[in-house]
C-alpha positions in Angstrom: 10.1 -19.1 109.3 8.3 -18.5 105.9 6.6 -15.5 107.4 9.9 -14.0 108.4 11.2 -14.5 104.9 8.2 -12.7 103.4 8.7 -9.8 105.9 12.4 -9.6 105.0 11.7 -9.6 101.3 9.2 -6.8 101.6 11.7 -4.9 103.8 14.3 -5.2 101.1 11.9 -3.9 98.5 11.2 -0.9 100.7 14.9 -0.4 101.3 15.6 -0.3 97.6 12.8 2.2 97.0 14.0 4.3 99.9 17.6 4.4 98.8 16.6 5.1 95.2 14.3 7.8 96.3 17.0 9.5 98.3 19.7 9.1 95.6 17.8 9.7 92.4 14.4 11.3 93.1 13.9 12.5 89.5 14.7 9.0 88.1 12.4 7.3 90.5 9.3 9.2 89.4 10.2 9.6 85.7 8.3 6.5 84.6 5.1 8.2 85.9 5.7 11.2 83.7 6.6 13.3 86.7 9.2 16.1 86.4 10.9 17.5 89.4 11.7 21.1 88.4 13.3 22.3 91.7 14.7 21.6 95.1 11.3 21.5 96.8 9.9 18.8 94.5 13.1 16.7 94.9 12.9 17.1 98.7 9.2 15.9 98.5 10.1 12.8 96.6 13.1 12.1 98.9 10.8 12.5 101.9 7.9 10.4 100.7 9.7 7.7 98.7 13.1 7.9 100.3 12.4 8.5 104.0 9.2 6.6 104.1 10.8 3.6 102.3 13.7 3.5 104.7 11.4 3.8 107.7 9.2 1.0 106.6 12.3 -1.2 105.8 13.6 -0.5 109.3 10.3 -1.3 111.0 9.8 -4.5 109.0 13.4 -5.5 109.8 12.4 -5.1 113.5 9.3 -7.1 112.9 11.4 -9.9 111.4 13.1 -10.3 114.8 10.0 -10.2 116.9 7.1 -12.5 117.8 3.7 -11.7 119.2 1.5 -8.7 119.1 4.1 -6.1 118.1 5.1 -8.1 115.1 1.5 -8.6 114.1 0.8 -4.9 114.5 3.7 -3.9 112.3 2.9 -6.4 109.6 -0.8 -5.5 109.5 0.0 -1.8 109.4 2.4 -2.2 106.4 0.0 -4.5 104.7 -2.7 -1.9 105.1 -0.4 0.9 103.7 0.3 -1.3 100.6 -3.4 -2.1 100.2 -4.1 1.6 100.4 -1.7 2.4 97.6 -3.2 -0.3 95.4 -6.6 1.0 96.2 -5.6 4.5 95.1 -4.6 3.1 91.7 -8.0 1.5 91.4 -9.8 4.7 92.2 -7.8 6.4 89.5 -9.1 3.9 86.9 -12.6 4.3 88.2 -12.3 8.1 87.8 -11.3 7.6 84.1 -7.5 7.7 84.4 -6.6 4.8 82.0 -3.0 3.8 82.1 -0.6 1.3 80.5 0.6 -1.8 82.3 3.9 -0.2 83.3 4.3 1.6 85.6 0.8 1.9 87.2 -0.5 -1.6 86.9 2.9 -3.2 87.6 3.1 -1.3 90.9 -0.5 -2.1 91.6 0.4 -5.8 91.4 3.5 -5.3 93.6 1.4 -3.4 96.2 -1.5 -5.8 96.1 0.7 -8.9 96.3 2.8 -7.4 99.0 -0.3 -6.5 101.1 -1.7 -10.0 100.6 1.5 -11.9 101.5 2.1 -9.8 104.5 -1.5 -10.3 105.7 -1.2 -14.0 105.2 1.9 -14.1 107.5 -0.3 -13.1 110.4 -3.5 -14.8 109.5 
C-alpha cells in the first residue's frame, strides 16, 4: 500500500507540472530565466512539460492500479527519467554552471528524491 501512495503522489506532481505547462508555459520556465518569445517556444514547453507531464501522470496512475512486471517496469522507467533529469543538473555544475538553490537545486532534490522513492517501491 505504501508503494501505491508513493506512485500516486509522484503522479500528482507530474499532473500539476503538466497542467501548469499547458496553461502557462511562460510562467513555468520563468524561474529559470527562460523567455518564450513566440508560438513555437510556447508550443515546445507545452509539449515537453505539459504533454510529457500528463503522460507520465497517466502511466503512473495506471501503475498504481497494477501489480507485477508491468507496474515494476513503469515505476523503474519513471524513476530512471527522474534520475536522468537530476543527473543533467549535476553535469551542468561539473561544467561550471553554478546556480542558486532555487530553482535548479530545488528541482534536483525533487527529481532525486522522486527517483529514489519510486525505485524503493519496487526494490
